[in-house]
C-alpha positions as CSV (number, residue, x, y, z in Angstrom):
1,M,92.8,-22.7,-147.6
2,I,91.2,-25.3,-145.4
3,D,87.6,-24.2,-144.6
4,K,86.0,-27.5,-143.6
5,A,86.8,-30.0,-140.8
6,K,85.3,-32.6,-138.5
7,L,86.3,-33.0,-134.9
8,L,85.3,-35.3,-132.0
9,I,85.2,-33.2,-128.9
10,I,85.2,-34.9,-125.4
11,S,84.8,-33.2,-122.1
12,G,86.4,-34.5,-118.9
13,A,84.6,-37.0,-116.6
14,G,83.9,-35.9,-113.1
15,G,86.1,-37.2,-110.2
16,D,84.7,-39.8,-107.8
17,G,83.4,-38.9,-104.4
18,S,85.4,-40.2,-101.5
19,I,84.3,-42.7,-98.8
20,S,86.1,-41.8,-95.7
21,G,85.4,-41.2,-92.0
22,I,86.8,-40.8,-88.5
23,R,86.0,-43.7,-86.2
24,K,88.2,-43.2,-83.2
25,K,87.2,-43.8,-79.6
26,F,88.3,-40.4,-78.3
27,V,87.1,-38.3,-81.2
28,P,83.6,-37.3,-80.1
29,R,82.7,-35.6,-83.5
30,G,83.9,-38.5,-85.6
31,G,81.9,-39.3,-88.7
32,P,82.0,-39.3,-92.5
33,D,84.5,-36.8,-94.1
34,G,84.7,-38.0,-97.7
35,G,85.0,-35.0,-100.0
36,D,83.4,-34.5,-103.4
37,G,85.1,-35.2,-106.7
38,G,86.2,-32.4,-108.9
39,A,84.3,-31.4,-112.1
40,G,85.6,-32.6,-115.4
41,G,87.2,-30.1,-117.8
42,R,85.1,-28.2,-120.3
43,I,85.5,-27.8,-124.1
44,I,85.7,-24.1,-124.8
45,I,85.6,-22.3,-128.2
46,K,87.5,-19.0,-128.7
47,G,87.5,-16.9,-131.8
48,D,90.9,-15.7,-133.0
49,K,91.0,-12.8,-135.5
50,N,94.6,-13.8,-136.5
51,L,93.4,-17.2,-138.0
52,S,92.2,-17.4,-141.5
53,S,91.6,-21.1,-142.0
54,L,90.9,-24.3,-140.1
55,K,94.4,-25.7,-140.6
56,E,95.2,-25.9,-136.9
57,V,92.3,-28.4,-136.3
58,S,92.1,-30.1,-139.7
59,F,94.6,-32.8,-138.8
60,I,93.3,-33.6,-135.4
61,N,90.8,-36.4,-134.9
62,K,89.7,-35.6,-131.4
63,I,90.2,-33.1,-128.6
64,K,89.6,-34.1,-125.0
65,A,89.6,-32.1,-121.7
66,E,91.1,-33.4,-118.5
67,N,89.1,-35.6,-116.1
68,G,88.3,-34.3,-112.6
69,F,90.2,-35.6,-109.7
70,P,88.7,-37.7,-106.9
71,G,87.8,-36.3,-103.5
72,S,89.7,-37.3,-100.4
73,A,89.4,-37.4,-96.6
74,N,88.9,-34.3,-94.4
75,N,86.2,-33.2,-96.9
76,K,88.7,-32.2,-99.5
77,R,87.2,-31.7,-102.9
78,G,89.0,-33.1,-105.9
79,K,90.8,-30.8,-108.2
80,K,88.8,-29.7,-111.3
81,G,90.0,-31.0,-114.7
82,K,91.7,-28.6,-117.0
83,D,89.5,-27.1,-119.8
84,K,90.5,-27.5,-123.4
85,I,90.3,-24.4,-125.5
86,I,89.8,-24.7,-129.3
87,R,90.8,-21.6,-131.3
88,L,88.9,-21.0,-134.5
89,P,88.8,-18.2,-137.0
90,L,86.0,-15.6,-136.8
91,G,83.2,-16.6,-139.1
92,T,83.3,-20.4,-138.3
93,L,80.0,-22.2,-138.1
94,I,79.8,-25.2,-135.8
95,Y,77.3,-28.0,-136.7
96,D,76.3,-31.2,-135.0
97,A,77.7,-33.7,-137.5
98,K,75.2,-36.4,-136.6
99,D,72.2,-34.1,-137.2
100,S,71.0,-34.6,-140.8
101,S,69.2,-31.2,-140.6
102,K,72.6,-29.5,-140.1
103,K,71.7,-27.8,-136.8
104,I,74.0,-25.0,-135.9
105,L,75.4,-25.3,-132.4
106,R,77.5,-22.1,-132.5
107,E,78.7,-19.3,-134.7
108,V,82.1,-17.9,-133.9
109,T,81.6,-14.1,-134.2
110,T,83.8,-12.7,-131.4
111,E,87.0,-13.5,-129.6
112,Q,85.0,-14.2,-126.4
113,K,85.3,-17.6,-124.9
114,T,82.2,-19.8,-125.1
115,V,81.6,-23.2,-123.4
116,I,80.4,-25.7,-126.0
117,L,80.6,-28.8,-123.9
118,E,80.4,-29.1,-120.1
119,G,82.5,-31.5,-118.2
120,G,80.9,-34.2,-116.0
121,K,80.0,-33.2,-112.4
122,G,82.1,-34.6,-109.6
123,G,80.5,-37.3,-107.5
124,R,79.3,-36.5,-103.9
125,G,81.5,-37.8,-101.1
126,N,79.9,-39.8,-98.2
127,S,79.9,-36.7,-96.0
128,K,77.2,-35.2,-98.2
129,M,75.0,-38.2,-98.0
130,A,74.6,-38.4,-94.2
131,N,71.2,-37.7,-92.7
132,S,69.4,-38.3,-89.4
133,V,68.7,-41.9,-90.2
134,V,72.1,-42.9,-91.8
135,Q,74.6,-40.9,-89.8
136,Y,77.7,-42.8,-91.3
137,P,76.9,-43.5,-94.9
138,L,79.1,-46.1,-96.7
139,L,77.9,-44.7,-100.1
140,A,79.4,-42.2,-102.4
141,E,78.9,-41.2,-106.0
142,K,81.0,-42.0,-109.0
143,G,81.8,-38.8,-111.1
144,E,79.6,-38.2,-114.1
145,T,80.8,-39.6,-117.3
146,N,82.3,-37.3,-120.0
147,N,80.1,-35.8,-122.8
148,K,81.2,-36.1,-126.4
149,I,79.9,-35.0,-129.7
150,L,81.1,-35.0,-133.3
151,I,81.1,-31.5,-134.7
152,E,81.6,-30.2,-138.3
153,L,83.4,-26.9,-138.8
154,D,82.6,-24.6,-141.7
155,Y,84.7,-21.5,-142.0
156,R,83.2,-18.5,-143.9
157,M,85.5,-15.5,-144.3
158,N,84.4,-12.2,-142.7
159,C,84.9,-9.5,-145.3
160,D,83.4,-6.2,-146.4
161,V,84.0,-6.6,-150.1
162,A,84.2,-9.6,-152.5
163,I,85.5,-9.6,-156.1
164,I,83.7,-11.9,-158.4
165,G,83.9,-12.7,-162.1
166,K,84.8,-15.3,-164.7
167,P,88.3,-16.9,-165.0
168,N,91.0,-14.6,-166.5
169,C,88.8,-11.5,-166.3
170,G,91.4,-9.5,-164.3
171,K,90.2,-10.0,-160.7
172,S,93.7,-10.6,-159.3
173,F,95.1,-7.6,-161.1
174,F,92.4,-5.4,-159.8
175,L,92.9,-6.8,-156.2
176,S,96.6,-6.0,-156.4
177,K,95.8,-2.4,-157.5
178,I,93.2,-1.7,-154.9
179,T,94.8,-3.4,-151.9
180,N,98.1,-4.4,-150.4
181,A,97.6,-8.1,-151.7
182,K,100.1,-9.7,-154.0
183,P,98.2,-12.5,-155.8
184,L,99.7,-14.6,-158.6
185,I,98.9,-12.8,-161.9
186,D,99.2,-14.3,-165.3
187,Q,97.4,-14.3,-168.7
188,Y,96.1,-17.9,-168.5
189,P,92.8,-18.8,-166.8
190,Y,92.5,-20.4,-163.3
191,T,95.6,-18.7,-162.0
192,T,93.7,-18.1,-158.7
193,T,93.1,-21.4,-157.0
194,R,92.1,-20.1,-153.5
195,V,90.4,-17.1,-151.9
196,E,92.9,-14.2,-151.9
197,K,92.6,-11.5,-149.3
198,G,93.7,-7.9,-149.0
199,V,92.9,-4.6,-147.2
200,I,91.7,-1.3,-148.5
201,E,93.0,1.7,-146.6
202,T,90.9,4.8,-146.4
203,I,91.0,8.0,-144.3
204,K,88.3,6.7,-141.9
205,K,89.1,3.0,-141.6
206,Q,90.2,-0.1,-143.4
207,Y,88.1,-2.7,-145.2
208,T,88.8,-6.3,-145.9
209,I,88.4,-7.4,-149.5
210,I,88.6,-10.9,-151.0
211,E,88.8,-12.4,-154.4
212,V,87.0,-15.6,-155.2
213,P,88.5,-17.9,-157.9
214,G,86.9,-17.6,-161.4
215,I,83.2,-18.6,-161.5
216,E,82.0,-20.9,-164.3
217,D,79.0,-23.1,-164.7
218,S,81.0,-26.3,-164.7
219,K,81.6,-29.4,-162.5
220,N,84.1,-29.0,-159.6
221,N,84.5,-25.3,-160.4
222,L,86.7,-23.6,-157.7
223,G,84.7,-20.4,-157.8
224,I,81.4,-22.1,-157.1
225,K,83.1,-24.2,-154.2
226,N,84.2,-20.9,-152.6
227,L,81.0,-18.9,-153.1
228,K,80.1,-19.3,-149.4
229,H,82.8,-16.8,-148.6
230,I,80.9,-13.9,-150.2
231,K,78.0,-14.5,-147.8
232,R,79.1,-11.8,-145.3
233,A,80.3,-9.3,-147.9
234,K,78.4,-6.0,-147.9
235,V,79.6,-5.0,-151.4
236,L,80.3,-7.1,-154.5
237,I,82.7,-5.9,-157.2
238,F,81.7,-7.7,-160.4
239,I,84.5,-7.7,-163.0
240,K,82.4,-8.0,-166.1
241,S,84.4,-9.6,-169.0
242,E,81.7,-9.2,-171.7
243,D,78.2,-7.9,-172.3
244,D,76.7,-11.3,-172.0
245,D,78.6,-12.3,-168.9
246,K,76.6,-15.0,-167.1
247,T,78.5,-14.9,-163.7
248,I,75.5,-13.4,-161.8
249,R,73.1,-16.0,-163.3
250,V,75.5,-18.8,-162.3
251,I,75.6,-17.5,-158.7
252,N,71.8,-17.3,-158.5
253,N,71.5,-20.8,-159.7
254,V,73.8,-22.0,-156.9
255,D,72.2,-19.9,-154.1
256,K,69.9,-17.1,-154.8
257,D,70.3,-15.7,-151.3
258,L,74.0,-15.0,-151.8
259,L,73.3,-11.7,-153.7
260,K,70.5,-10.5,-151.5
261,E,70.9,-7.1,-149.7
262,K,74.3,-6.5,-151.2
263,E,75.5,-3.4,-153.0
264,M,77.3,-4.0,-156.3
265,I,80.0,-2.2,-158.3
266,I,80.3,-3.3,-161.9
267,I,83.6,-2.7,-163.7
268,N,84.3,-3.6,-167.3
269,S,87.5,-5.7,-167.4
270,F,88.8,-4.4,-170.8
271,H,90.1,-1.4,-169.0
272,Y,92.9,-3.3,-167.3
273,K,92.8,-6.8,-168.7
274,E,96.5,-6.9,-169.7
275,P,98.5,-7.8,-166.5
276,G,101.6,-6.1,-167.9
277,G,99.9,-2.8,-168.4
278,N,98.8,-0.2,-165.9
279,N,95.5,1.1,-167.2
280,F,94.4,2.5,-163.8
281,K,95.3,6.0,-162.9
282,G,95.8,7.0,-159.3
283,T,92.7,9.1,-159.4
284,E,90.6,6.2,-160.7
285,I,91.8,4.0,-157.8
286,E,90.8,6.7,-155.3
287,E,87.4,7.1,-156.9
288,I,86.8,3.3,-156.7
289,K,87.9,3.3,-153.0
290,K,85.5,6.2,-152.3
291,E,82.6,4.3,-154.0
292,I,83.5,1.1,-152.0
293,E,83.5,3.1,-148.7
294,R,80.2,4.7,-149.5
295,K,78.5,1.5,-150.4
296,V,79.9,-0.5,-147.5
297,N,78.6,2.2,-145.1
298,V,75.0,2.5,-146.6
299,V,74.4,-1.2,-146.1
300,P,73.4,-1.9,-142.5
301,E,75.5,-4.5,-140.9
302,K,73.5,-7.7,-141.1
303,T,73.7,-10.5,-138.7
304,E,72.8,-13.9,-140.0
305,E,69.6,-15.2,-138.3
306,I,70.5,-18.4,-136.4
307,E,68.2,-20.2,-134.0
308,G,69.7,-19.2,-130.7
309,P,72.1,-21.9,-129.6
310,P,72.1,-22.9,-125.9
311,E,74.9,-21.8,-123.6
312,K,75.9,-25.4,-123.4
313,I,74.8,-28.7,-125.0
314,V,72.4,-30.5,-122.7
315,F,72.2,-34.3,-122.6
316,D,68.7,-35.4,-121.5
317,F,68.5,-38.6,-119.6
318,E,65.6,-41.1,-119.8
319,K,62.6,-39.9,-117.8
320,E,61.6,-43.6,-117.1
321,Y,64.1,-44.6,-114.4
322,V,63.4,-48.4,-114.8
323,E,63.1,-50.3,-118.0
324,K,62.1,-54.0,-118.3
325,N,63.5,-56.3,-121.0
326,G,62.5,-59.9,-120.4
327,D,63.9,-61.0,-117.0
328,V,66.3,-58.0,-116.9
329,F,65.4,-54.8,-115.2
330,E,67.6,-51.8,-116.1
331,I,67.8,-48.9,-113.7
332,K,68.6,-45.7,-115.6
333,H,68.5,-43.2,-112.7
334,Q,71.9,-41.4,-113.2
335,Q,72.5,-40.7,-109.5
336,V,71.8,-44.4,-108.6
337,I,74.1,-45.6,-111.3
338,R,76.9,-43.4,-110.1
339,I,76.5,-44.8,-106.6
340,A,76.4,-48.4,-107.7
341,E,79.5,-48.0,-109.8
342,R,81.4,-46.3,-107.0
343,V,80.9,-48.8,-104.1
344,N,81.3,-52.5,-103.4
345,L,77.8,-53.9,-103.1
346,D,79.1,-57.3,-101.9
347,H,79.3,-55.9,-98.4
348,W,76.0,-56.4,-96.6
349,D,76.1,-53.0,-94.8
350,V,76.8,-51.2,-98.0
351,M,74.0,-53.1,-99.8
352,A,71.6,-52.3,-97.0
353,Q,72.2,-48.5,-97.4
354,F,72.0,-48.9,-101.2
355,M,68.6,-50.6,-100.9
356,K,67.5,-47.7,-98.7
357,T,68.5,-45.3,-101.5
358,L,66.4,-47.3,-104.0
359,H,63.4,-47.1,-101.7
360,N,63.8,-43.4,-101.1
361,K,63.9,-42.6,-104.8
362,G,60.8,-44.8,-105.6
363,I,62.8,-47.2,-107.6
364,S,62.0,-50.3,-105.5
365,K,58.2,-49.5,-105.9
366,R,58.6,-49.3,-109.6
367,L,60.5,-52.6,-109.7
368,F,57.6,-54.3,-107.9
369,E,55.1,-52.6,-110.3
370,L,56.9,-54.1,-113.2
371,G,56.7,-57.6,-111.6
372,I,60.2,-58.2,-110.4
373,K,60.7,-61.6,-108.7
374,E,63.5,-63.5,-107.0
375,G,66.3,-64.5,-109.4
376,D,65.7,-61.7,-111.9
377,T,68.6,-59.6,-113.0
378,I,69.0,-55.9,-112.2
379,K,71.4,-53.9,-114.4
380,I,72.6,-50.6,-113.0
381,G,75.2,-49.1,-115.4
382,S,78.0,-51.5,-115.5
383,V,76.8,-53.4,-112.4
384,E,74.6,-56.4,-112.5
385,L,72.8,-57.8,-109.4
386,E,70.4,-60.7,-108.8
387,W,67.2,-59.8,-107.0
388,S,66.6,-61.7,-103.8
């Protein structure tokens, strides 16, 4: 079972705003009619109860949503980019892979769709930039760039009951008797190499039960590597192979919180250790099922406390809109960048309107405060200008 994966997710960039207008002699209401660009596609997470591993995304390096389409004349807004939906098994934790503190961005607990990354906004067309002073703007905005983030996925199975114990203590045999599962059963240890899953049917409802590979205090032990899957179990069935069985001690040494607030059923494995035998009577199986049902229902359903993730990931831009580095002045105002990258500033009339925008947003004043002089370089996104 694949329960870990890393994935680069990229939302769609916004479409560019359009520069268009009607300049005809006999059209009295002629003017700017450039439409806005469409928003970029979003990255959406959806839980899927039919998935039981991260296999579907484990071999994918990145997932990208569609870019928004540019606006056009007649105030036509560009088409929105298509969203990208990532289906994940219920119980998956999503982390920011670049955050050393392992910050949880999202926990997939339902099949409801959730936006994890917003697409870039579409740029405004020139019709939206008209005012009483500039009635025919030659400026429009470039669409916002896409957002991207590297995430780490950690799948933890949702289950009601988990079977634990040492290797070759009879866990698989017990699982096959109590559920509909058909795990590999043999007399040699380490037969179980992955988490096995089955269902207990009772009169009232059904319960999911898992078996964790044999737990031993040794390096690279499969049982220890899969202990995270017992986190959500309400009841633990401990198959005890001997009086001095150290399984519980080993689990506590790995993570003492794993056994907190859990009911436990202890069964001595000598009752059914031989796989070829059938030491369980039908009445014994029914009694164990009743005990499991009772213990599952007395434990209140516990929701893991997670610092509330935002509805979407917010990328904060620099509050200082102008930054000086030697003779280079960098303008970081996102709206100004989107205008500069959208239009041709070599035209004098376009440049005149652009300088008016810098003035209105207080950027010209800030440039003078920082001591800008003729010949200095201004960097605006991918555009470089010489101050004159």
